[in-house]
N, C-alpha and C positions, 0 to 999 in steps of 0.2 A: 564612481560612478554616483550618483544619487538615486536613491529610492523610485521603481517605476511609477507611473501617472497613471493610476487606474479608476474606470468608473464603476464603481460600487452599487450593488443592489442588496437590500436585504430581505432575506424568507422568514419569517416568524422570527426574527431576531438571531437568528439559528444559522441560518443560509445564506451565503455569500456569494457573486456572482462578482469575475471580474473579468473586465476585458483589459487583455495586457499593451500597450501602447508604445510606452521605451522601454520595456521589461531591463532587469540589471541580468547583466550577460554572464557572471555566474553566482547562483545564489545555493545555499546549500539547509534543507529544511528539516532539522533533527527532532526527536523524541522528547518531549519538555513535560516535566510533571507538574510544574506550574500554571500549564494551563492546559483550556479543552485539547481532548484527541480530535483530526479531523480526515475525512475522510475527502479525497482532492480527486479532482479531474479536471487534467490539463489537453486541452485541444490546440493544437499548435496550425493553425491554419497556412502559415506564411512562415519560409525562411527554413534553416539546416543547424543540426547541431549535435548534441550528446545529451540525455539524459539519462543521470544513473540512479537507479532504485536498489535500495540493499543493495550498492558494493556491482551490483552487472549495469553493465552500460551496453544502452540503444537508441539506435540514431532516430534524431529527429528529423520527421519530413513531413511535407503538408497533407492533411487531413490524417495524421494519427492520432490514436485518442489515447493519453498515458493515466493510469489512473493506481491509486496506492489507498491502502488502507491504514487506519491508524496504528499510530508508532514505528511505522516504516522510514525510514532515511533517503531521501533521494535530496539531489543536486543535478543542476544543469549549469551548461556551457552554451551559448547558441546566436548565431549572425545578429547582425544588426539588425535589419531588414525585420524579422520574425514577430507574426501579430498572430494571435490566437485569445483564445476562454481561458480564466481558471475558474473554478469553482470550486469551493470548499464545503463540505456539510459536517456539521456536529454530530457524533455521532447518534444522540437521541434525536437525530431531526433525519439521519440514515436509515436509521434502525424502522422507521415508521415505512420505510419504503423497502424494508426487507433487503440492504444492498450488503454483498458484502465481496468485493474482485478477487477476481481469479487467476487473472493474467496482468501483464502489468502495461499489455497496450491493446491496442484494436485500429486495425484500420477501417474507415469507412469506406463503404461502393460507393462510386462514382454518380450514381442514382438517388442518393440519398444525402450526399452533399449539402446540398440547396434546402432540404427541408430542415436536416441540422442549424442551418445558420437561421433559417427564418426562427425554429424556435426559440435558439439563443438569444435572437436580436428583441425578439416580447420580454424574454424574460429581463433583459434590462430596461424596456422602457412599461411595462405594465404594472401598475398601481396596486391592482385588486387582487390581492392574497390570494384566491381562489382560484384566478385565473393564473397567478402563480406558481402554484400546487399542478393545474393541470398541464404546463407548460412545460415543468422538471420532470414529472411523471411520464410525459411525451420521450423526452429524451433519453430516461430510464430506462421505458420500453423499449428504444433502442440497442442498448449496451448489454440488456438481459438476452435479446434475441441474436446478438453475435458470441454470447456466451459470457461474456468480460465479466457478468454478474452468477452466481451460482445460488440460487433458493428455491421455494416449493420444496421439493423432493427431497434437498439436498440440505435441508435445515438441521439435520443430524450432525453434518460434518462440520457446518457453520457453529452450531454449540460444540463442537468438538474441537474448534482451533479458539475458541472464544475462552475454552475449560484451558484448553492447553496455554495461554498466555496469564491468565489467571492465577497459573501455580507453576509458572517459566522456572519459580526460582524450586522446585522440589523433585524430585526424583520418582513420580506416581507411576504405577506399571498401569497399563493400557488396560488390565481386567478392571480396575480402579474406576477410571472413564468411562467404561462403557458398561460399568453397574451405575454410575451416574447420569449415564443416557440411557438408560432404560434399553440397553441392547447385548446383544453379544458381542466378544471382542473379535469373534469372526469377522461379524456382519461389518464392524464399524472398521475393522482393516481393510473386509473390500469392498465398501462403499469410497472410502479414502482410495483406493488404488485407482476407480473407477474416476473419480473428481478432482483428483491432484497428480495421478501417476506415482504417487507413494503410499506405503502402507502406515496404517496408523503408526506404527514404531517410528518408520522412517520419518513422518513427519513431524512429531514430533522433536525428535534429536536436530532435525532442521532449524526448526523454530529456536531449539538453546542454541546453534552455534549462530543463528543472526542476531540474538540478543548479545552473542557472546563479544560480537563483531562492534557491536553499539558499544558495550563496557569497555572493550581495549582503547576505542576512540574518545571517548566522551566522556569517562571516569578516571581517577586517580590510581583503580583497583589494579592493582599485581596480576601478574596470570593465575596462580594458585588462590587468591583470593575469587577471582571471577569462576574460576571451576567451582567450590568450595559454594559459591552463591547462586549457580545455575543447577544445584544435585550434586553434581559429579565429585564423589566421594574419592577417587583414583586421578590425580591431576595426570599421570600420565596416559591414561586413557582419553583422557580430554584432548590432550594435546593431538595425540595420533587423528581420534575422530573429527578435529579439527583441520588438520593438514590431509583428511582424505579428503572432506567436504569443501577444502578451496584452494588445496594444492600449495598453502603458505602453512609454515607454524605461525603460530599465535605474535610470536616479535617479529618474525617477517613480516604478517600480516599488517601488525604496527607502522613499524617503521615504512611500510612503503605507503599508508595511505595518509601516516602524521606527515610527511613529504611532501604529498599533496597539496596538501590543504595548507 
């Protein structure tokens, strides 16, 4: 199947809006150090299928908005009649609006559907950059209302996640992160628990395991090399933790997903 046909609009040369007309029925988007990292928003207004985000499957259904942060892997497979909108935002643009997606999807309330579609249609035809920015800010405010985006008082956890990604290949203690964030380990962990459901340490380990999944599938590194690269000095502990978090050994996980691809 050929490439999808998109109608494209550029925001500040950084922000792109696409309307999906004839999308590829199976598409995998992976992190790539050779290109900018993007935030993405996908709204399927029609059709059905599956969207897989960081190896977790979610059902595609009408009026469901999917969101991903930079470096997340996602792929999808959906029916031929699927239609919707696909928005990509470069990191520097997204940060102007304090964006950090906290959930993989959000279902739109019926009473908001026509408003959301009106906003997106305006974004497609509007040529005035200031009006384009007003339109995208309206759309983002809707996601914030549904708590798909965490920020304002949640800035500390946003910064913590950013630090975790920057230091994903080290094994810094939580005390070191708390010191950099000018807070206490207790406060950091408490806020983390409230906003993510995980303690600061659990979030750190979860992000390392997600990175391990990517390395298992998209690099030639072996399991011992991956453990070392992610700051694990004990390979057996890494393998045990991986199994606890995924229900698979690293080798079994690799075989399962490489076979699918």
